[in-house]
C-alpha positions as CSV (number, residue, x, y, z in Angstrom):
1,M,0.0,0.0,0.0
2,S,2.8,2.4,1.0
3,G,4.7,1.6,-2.2
4,S,1.8,2.4,-4.5
5,F,1.2,5.6,-2.5
6,D,4.9,6.6,-3.0
7,I,4.6,6.0,-6.8
8,E,1.5,8.1,-7.0
9,L,3.2,11.0,-5.2
10,L,6.2,10.6,-7.5
11,L,3.9,10.8,-10.5
12,I,2.1,13.9,-9.0
13,W,5.6,15.5,-8.5
14,V,6.3,14.9,-12.2
15,V,3.0,16.5,-13.2
16,G,3.8,19.5,-11.1
17,G,7.3,19.7,-12.6
18,A,5.9,19.5,-16.2
19,V,3.3,22.3,-15.5
20,G,5.9,24.5,-13.8
21,F,8.3,23.9,-16.8
22,L,5.6,25.0,-19.3
23,S,4.8,28.1,-17.2
24,G,8.5,29.0,-17.1
25,V,9.2,28.5,-20.8
26,F,6.1,30.1,-22.3
27,G,5.1,32.6,-19.6
28,F,1.5,31.3,-19.1
29,G,0.1,29.5,-16.2
30,G,-0.2,25.8,-16.9
31,G,-2.6,25.1,-14.0
32,F,-5.3,24.2,-16.5
33,L,-3.4,21.0,-17.0
34,I,-3.3,19.8,-13.4
35,V,-6.9,18.8,-12.8
36,P,-7.4,16.9,-16.1
37,V,-4.1,15.1,-15.7
38,L,-4.7,14.2,-12.0
39,N,-8.2,13.0,-12.7
40,I,-7.8,11.3,-16.1
41,G,-4.2,10.3,-16.0
42,L,-3.8,9.3,-12.3
43,G,-7.5,8.5,-11.5
44,L,-7.9,10.8,-8.5
45,P,-11.5,11.6,-7.6
46,M,-12.5,14.9,-9.3
47,Q,-13.2,16.8,-6.0
48,I,-9.7,15.8,-4.7
49,A,-8.0,16.8,-7.9
50,V,-9.9,20.2,-7.9
51,G,-9.3,20.9,-4.3
52,S,-5.7,20.0,-4.2
53,A,-5.0,21.9,-7.4
54,A,-6.7,25.0,-6.0
55,C,-4.7,24.8,-2.8
56,Q,-1.3,24.5,-4.5
57,V,-1.9,27.8,-6.4
58,L,-1.8,29.6,-3.0
59,G,2.0,29.1,-2.7
60,P,3.2,30.7,-5.9
61,A,0.4,33.3,-5.8
62,T,1.6,34.4,-2.3
63,T,5.2,34.6,-3.5
64,S,4.2,36.7,-6.5
65,V,2.1,39.1,-4.4
66,L,4.9,39.6,-1.8
67,A,7.5,40.2,-4.4
68,R,5.8,43.3,-5.7
69,R,4.8,46.5,-3.9
70,R,1.4,47.8,-4.9
71,S,-0.2,51.2,-4.7
72,W,-3.8,51.7,-3.5
73,D,-4.8,52.4,-7.1
74,E,-3.6,48.9,-8.1
75,L,-5.8,47.4,-5.4
76,R,-8.9,49.1,-6.6
77,L,-9.9,46.4,-9.1
78,P,-9.2,43.5,-6.6
79,L,-11.3,45.2,-4.0
80,I,-14.2,45.8,-6.4
81,V,-14.3,42.1,-7.5
82,F,-13.7,40.7,-4.0
83,G,-17.3,40.1,-3.1
84,G,-18.2,38.5,-6.4
85,L,-15.1,36.3,-6.2
86,A,-15.9,35.1,-2.7
87,L,-19.5,34.3,-3.6
88,G,-18.5,32.6,-6.9
89,V,-15.8,30.4,-5.3
90,Y,-18.2,29.2,-2.6
91,L,-20.9,28.4,-5.1
92,G,-18.5,26.6,-7.5
93,A,-17.0,24.5,-4.7
94,D,-20.5,23.7,-3.3
95,V,-21.8,22.6,-6.7
96,L,-18.8,20.3,-7.1
97,H,-19.2,18.9,-3.6
98,S,-22.9,18.2,-4.1
99,L,-22.3,16.4,-7.4
100,A,-19.3,14.4,-6.1
101,T,-21.1,13.2,-3.0
102,S,-24.4,12.3,-4.8
103,T,-25.0,8.7,-5.4
104,S,-26.6,6.8,-8.3
105,N,-29.8,4.9,-7.9
106,S,-28.2,1.5,-8.6
107,Q,-28.3,-1.2,-6.0
108,T,-24.5,-1.1,-5.7
109,N,-24.7,2.6,-4.5
110,D,-21.8,3.6,-6.7
111,R,-20.9,7.3,-6.9
112,S,-22.1,8.9,-10.1
113,H,-19.8,10.6,-12.6
114,S,-21.8,13.8,-12.6
115,A,-18.9,15.8,-11.2
116,D,-16.5,14.4,-13.7
117,V,-18.8,15.1,-16.7
118,L,-19.6,18.7,-15.6
119,V,-16.0,19.7,-14.8
120,L,-14.5,18.1,-17.8
121,S,-17.2,19.5,-20.1
122,I,-16.5,23.0,-18.9
123,Y,-12.8,22.5,-19.3
124,L,-13.3,21.3,-22.8
125,I,-15.4,24.3,-23.8
126,L,-12.9,26.8,-22.2
127,L,-9.8,25.2,-23.7
128,V,-11.2,24.9,-27.2
129,T,-12.3,28.5,-27.1
130,L,-9.1,29.8,-25.6
131,G,-7.0,27.6,-27.8
132,F,-8.4,28.8,-31.0
133,F,-8.4,32.4,-29.8
134,A,-4.7,32.1,-28.9
135,L,-3.8,30.7,-32.3
136,W,-5.9,33.5,-34.0
137,E,-4.5,36.3,-31.8
138,S,-0.9,35.2,-32.1
139,S,-1.1,34.8,-35.8
140,R,-2.4,38.4,-36.2
141,A,0.3,39.6,-33.7
142,L,3.0,38.0,-35.8
143,R,1.6,39.8,-38.8
144,D,1.6,43.2,-36.9
145,D,-2.2,43.2,-37.1
146,P,-3.4,43.2,-33.4
147,I,-7.0,42.7,-32.6
148,R,-9.3,45.3,-31.1
149,T,-9.5,45.4,-27.3
150,G,-12.0,46.9,-24.8
151,W,-15.1,45.0,-25.9
152,I,-17.0,45.6,-22.7
153,A,-15.3,48.8,-21.5
154,G,-18.1,50.8,-23.1
155,W,-20.9,49.2,-21.1
156,A,-21.7,52.3,-19.1
157,L,-23.9,50.7,-16.3
158,P,-23.5,53.1,-13.3
159,P,-21.7,53.6,-11.0
160,L,-18.5,54.0,-13.0
161,T,-14.9,54.0,-11.9
162,Q,-11.4,54.6,-13.3
163,L,-8.7,51.9,-13.1
164,P,-5.0,51.9,-13.7
165,G,-4.1,50.8,-17.2
166,L,-7.2,52.2,-18.8
167,G,-6.3,55.9,-19.1
168,E,-9.4,58.1,-19.0
169,T,-11.8,55.2,-19.7
170,R,-14.4,54.7,-17.0
171,V,-15.8,51.2,-16.5
172,S,-18.9,49.9,-14.8
173,V,-18.6,48.6,-11.3
174,P,-21.5,46.2,-11.6
175,V,-19.9,44.7,-14.8
176,L,-16.7,44.2,-12.9
177,A,-18.5,42.6,-10.0
178,W,-20.3,40.1,-12.3
179,F,-17.0,39.4,-14.0
180,G,-15.5,38.6,-10.6
181,L,-18.5,36.3,-9.8
182,A,-18.0,34.3,-13.1
183,V,-14.2,34.0,-12.5
184,G,-14.8,32.9,-8.9
185,F,-17.5,30.3,-9.8
186,L,-15.3,28.7,-12.5
187,S,-12.3,28.8,-10.2
188,G,-14.2,27.1,-7.3
189,L,-15.7,24.5,-9.6
190,L,-12.6,23.8,-11.8
191,G,-9.8,24.3,-9.3
192,M,-7.8,26.7,-11.4
193,S,-6.4,30.1,-10.2
194,G,-8.5,32.2,-12.5
195,G,-5.5,33.5,-14.4
196,L,-6.6,31.5,-17.5
197,L,-9.6,33.8,-17.7
198,L,-8.3,36.9,-16.0
199,L,-5.6,38.1,-18.3
200,P,-7.5,37.6,-21.5
201,G,-10.5,39.3,-19.8
202,L,-8.6,42.3,-18.5
203,I,-6.6,42.8,-21.7
204,Y,-9.1,42.0,-24.5
205,M,-12.5,42.7,-22.8
206,L,-11.6,45.7,-20.7
207,G,-8.7,47.0,-22.9
208,M,-6.3,47.2,-19.9
209,R,-2.6,47.6,-20.7
210,W,-0.5,44.5,-20.3
211,R,1.6,45.6,-17.2
212,A,-1.5,46.9,-15.3
213,A,-3.4,43.7,-16.2
214,V,-0.6,41.5,-14.9
215,A,-0.4,43.5,-11.6
216,A,-4.1,43.3,-11.1
217,S,-4.4,39.6,-12.0
218,M,-1.6,38.7,-9.4
219,S,-3.7,40.1,-6.6
220,I,-6.9,38.6,-7.8
221,V,-5.3,35.2,-8.3
222,W,-4.1,35.3,-4.7
223,L,-7.6,36.2,-3.5
224,V,-9.1,33.3,-5.6
225,A,-6.4,30.9,-4.3
226,L,-7.0,31.8,-0.7
227,Q,-10.8,31.6,-0.9
228,S,-10.7,28.4,-2.9
229,T,-8.3,26.8,-0.4
230,I,-10.6,27.7,2.5
231,A,-13.7,26.5,0.7
232,H,-12.3,23.2,-0.5
233,A,-10.5,22.5,2.8
234,W,-13.8,23.0,4.6
235,L,-15.5,20.5,2.3
236,G,-12.7,18.0,2.7
237,H,-11.3,18.2,-0.9
238,V,-7.7,19.0,-0.1
239,R,-5.0,16.4,0.3
240,L,-1.8,18.0,1.7
241,P,0.7,15.3,0.3
242,I,-0.7,16.0,-3.2
243,V,-0.4,19.7,-2.7
244,I,3.2,19.5,-1.5
245,A,4.2,17.2,-4.3
246,L,2.7,19.6,-6.9
247,L,4.4,22.6,-5.2
248,V,7.9,21.0,-5.1
249,G,7.7,19.7,-8.6
250,G,6.4,23.0,-9.9
251,T,9.2,25.0,-8.3
252,F,11.9,22.9,-9.9
253,G,10.1,22.8,-13.3
254,A,9.5,26.6,-13.3
255,R,13.2,27.3,-12.6
256,L,14.3,25.1,-15.5
257,G,11.7,26.6,-17.8
258,V,12.7,30.2,-17.0
259,Y,16.3,29.3,-17.8
260,L,15.3,27.9,-21.2
261,S,12.8,30.6,-22.1
262,R,15.1,33.4,-23.2
263,N,14.6,32.9,-26.9
264,V,10.8,32.4,-26.8
265,A,9.0,35.4,-28.3
266,P,5.7,36.3,-26.6
267,A,3.5,35.8,-29.7
268,R,5.1,32.4,-30.3
269,G,4.5,31.5,-26.6
270,R,0.8,32.3,-27.0
271,R,0.7,30.2,-30.1
272,S,2.3,27.3,-28.1
273,F,-0.4,27.9,-25.4
274,G,-3.1,27.5,-28.1
275,W,-1.8,24.2,-29.4
276,L,-1.3,22.9,-25.8
277,A,-4.9,23.9,-24.9
278,L,-6.3,22.1,-27.9
279,A,-4.2,19.0,-27.1
280,T,-5.5,19.0,-23.6
281,A,-9.1,19.5,-24.9
282,A,-8.6,16.4,-27.2
283,M,-7.5,14.3,-24.1
284,I,-10.6,15.5,-22.2
285,S,-12.9,14.7,-25.1
286,V,-11.7,11.1,-25.2
287,R,-12.4,10.8,-21.4
288,L,-15.8,12.5,-21.8
289,F,-16.8,10.1,-24.6
290,S,-15.9,7.1,-22.4
291,L,-17.9,8.4,-19.4
292,I,-21.0,9.2,-21.5
293,R,-20.8,5.9,-23.3
294,A,-20.5,4.0,-20.0
295,S,-23.5,6.0,-18.6
296,V,-25.6,5.2,-21.7
297,M,-24.8,1.5,-21.6
298,Q,-25.8,1.1,-17.9
């Protein structure tokens, strides 16, 4: 029993190292890989994969926040979305817990695959959408034909506020609050830090400048990680040995990735992200097909 447990932790350490390496080389968070790989590749229950993945984000997120001094202006956006994030994270974690602890109506009282199907389906939709978007955006950037940004900045639903990185543009506080609710819900349900949605949302939907978006997303990711850790730990979804293995592997992998990343152009990095997202989506689709087929045949 102990031997199989040690092998499982070693494999989790490798997963953390691979994700950290990709993050270091291409400059994007590879956390979207952790939950699918832990669940599909290593067979961990979905709620444990999600809770442990959410908890491990807290380590690097805290390091990133402490490494940078922030002005009060930079904290305005995180404070605006705080309430929506907190409510969204709780709702997402509670939905996952309810599905994971529900049982089928069969006489064997087996756990249903509702949580697996829901989480993997949402991952599939997100990764296909973001993957094709990254390929399209990076292709235009390499041709010096950037896409238009600020899609929702003009939604003037009062009250309005100004944010760093937006110049004189005033944005709607309710729109930002609902954006935080959506990010929090998906983070609580899927176990990701929110960075997968935050940076594209802040840059392309709000039109925020890159440096300001990165600074804001660091603080918001830390808030999401803290709230997700509390929610999933309360619901019993966190396994500390798994979290530690992911953290240690991710630290070594990220250092190696950063060392090898010097010649990777940002646009090419986003293109690599697009292909990786689509490859992960393909892996998820195979698993989803097997789950749905097994459910139909029962």
